[in-house]
C-alpha positions in Angstrom: 38.4 46.5 -56.4 37.9 43.4 -54.1 39.8 45.0 -51.2 37.9 45.8 -48.0 38.8 49.4 -48.2 36.1 49.9 -50.9 33.5 49.1 -48.2 34.8 51.8 -45.9 36.0 54.7 -48.0 33.6 57.3 -49.1 36.0 58.4 -51.8 34.8 57.6 -55.3 38.0 55.5 -55.8 40.1 54.7 -52.8 43.7 55.4 -53.8 47.3 56.1 -52.8 48.4 59.4 -54.3 52.0 58.9 -55.5 52.3 62.5 -56.9 49.9 65.4 -57.0 50.6 67.2 -60.3 48.0 70.0 -60.0 45.2 70.8 -62.4 47.1 69.7 -65.4 46.7 73.0 -67.3 50.5 73.6 -67.4 51.5 70.0 -67.8 52.6 68.0 -70.8 49.9 65.4 -70.2 50.7 63.2 -73.2 54.3 62.9 -72.1 53.3 62.3 -68.5 51.0 59.5 -69.5 53.5 57.9 -71.9 56.2 57.9 -69.2 53.9 56.5 -66.6 52.9 53.6 -68.9 56.6 53.1 -69.8 57.6 53.0 -66.1 54.8 50.5 -65.3 55.8 48.3 -68.2 59.5 48.3 -67.2 58.7 47.6 -63.6 57.4 44.1 -64.4 55.6 44.4 -61.1 52.3 42.9 -60.1 49.9 44.1 -57.4 51.4 45.0 -54.1 50.2 45.4 -50.5 50.9 48.0 -47.9 50.4 47.2 -44.3 48.1 49.6 -42.3 49.9 51.1 -39.4 47.0 53.1 -38.0 43.9 55.1 -38.8 44.0 58.8 -38.0 43.4 62.4 -39.2 45.5 64.3 -41.6 45.7 67.9 -42.7 43.7 71.0 -42.1 40.6 69.4 -43.6 40.8 66.6 -40.9 40.8 63.8 -43.5 40.1 60.3 -42.1 43.1 58.3 -43.4 44.9 55.0 -43.2 48.6 55.5 -42.6 50.8 52.8 -43.9 53.6 51.2 -42.0 57.1 52.2 -42.8 58.0 48.5 -42.4 55.6 47.4 -45.2 57.4 44.9 -47.4 56.5 46.9 -50.6 56.9 50.4 -49.4 60.6 50.5 -50.6 59.5 49.6 -54.1 56.7 52.1 -54.4 59.0 54.9 -53.1 61.6 53.9 -55.7 58.9 53.9 -58.4 57.7 57.3 -57.3 61.3 58.6 -57.4 61.7 57.2 -61.0 58.6 59.0 -62.1 60.1 62.3 -60.7 63.1 61.8 -63.0 60.9 62.6 -66.0 61.1 66.3 -66.8 57.4 66.7 -67.6 56.4 65.0 -64.3 59.0 66.9 -62.3 57.8 70.3 -63.8 54.2 69.6 -63.1 54.9 68.3 -59.5 57.1 71.4 -58.7 54.4 73.7 -60.2 51.5 72.2 -58.2 50.7 73.6 -54.7 51.3 70.6 -52.4 49.6 70.2 -49.0 51.2 72.7 -46.7 50.8 70.4 -43.7 52.6 67.6 -45.4 56.1 66.9 -44.2 59.0 67.3 -46.7 59.1 63.5 -47.1 56.2 61.8 -48.8 53.7 60.4 -46.3 51.9 57.4 -47.9 48.3 57.2 -46.9 44.8 56.4 -48.1 41.9 58.8 -47.5 38.8 57.1 -46.2 36.7 60.3 -46.0 36.3 63.8 -44.7 34.0 65.3 -42.0 31.5 66.4 -44.7 31.7 63.0 -46.5 32.6 60.6 -43.7 33.9 57.1 -44.3 31.2 54.4 -44.3 30.6 52.3 -41.2 32.0 48.8 -41.4 29.4 46.4 -40.1 31.6 43.5 -39.1 31.0 41.7 -35.8 34.6 40.5 -35.6 36.3 43.9 -35.4 35.6 47.7 -35.7 38.8 48.0 -37.7 39.3 45.0 -40.0 41.8 46.5 -42.4 45.4 45.2 -41.9 46.7 45.8 -45.4 45.5 47.3 -48.7 46.1 45.9 -52.1 47.0 48.2 -55.0 46.8 46.8 -58.6 47.3 49.7 -60.9 49.0 53.1 -61.5 46.8 55.8 -63.0 47.1 59.4 -64.3 43.9 61.0 -63.2 42.2 64.3 -63.3 40.2 65.6 -60.3 37.3 63.4 -61.3 39.3 60.1 -61.1 39.3 59.9 -64.8 42.3 59.1 -67.0 44.4 56.2 -68.2 45.1 53.4 -65.8 47.9 50.8 -66.1 47.5 47.4 -64.5 50.4 46.1 -62.4 50.9 42.6 -63.7 53.6 40.1 -63.1 55.2 39.1 -66.4 54.5 35.6 -67.7 57.6 33.5 -67.5 58.2 30.2 -69.1 60.2 27.6 -67.3 63.1 26.5 -69.5 66.6 25.2 -69.2 68.0 24.1 -65.8 65.2 25.6 -63.8 62.6 23.6 -65.7 64.5 20.4 -65.3 64.9 21.1 -61.5 61.1 21.7 -61.3 60.4 18.6 -63.3 62.6 16.5 -61.0 60.8 18.0 -57.9 57.4 17.1 -59.4 58.4 13.4 -59.8 59.1 13.0 -56.0 
């Protein structure tokens, strides 16, 4: 929520859509939510950044979007996470049943929508640059309805205690 994209996007909640599952009427929502939470917990992953490649238009509605670089350090992880979600039968069924964007390529195209012609992105009043976003931070996975409502699971690095040889090595380093 501290990311600069909040100042620019006219969307209620700026987000990266991992999977569009439709209106949810035919989905086993409870199983989808439980699996999403399980996947986040097992990932032991904290917030991640995706590097902005460019700003452009996407789709027949001419959405104003940020396209993310294919060389982003964390893109491989989020693609793998998306693939793991699709291994769940309830998620796969909902995904396959939902009408996906016809203009989208077969491969998932990670992007963040800033606005549409009828609800344009906000102007960014920054004297340094007209386009100040170089990366975007993502800190949660959510299962939302069309009103951006639903359970959200924070991405948090697990707490680890230093013990054993690693703790001794760190202690020796601190004495120097």
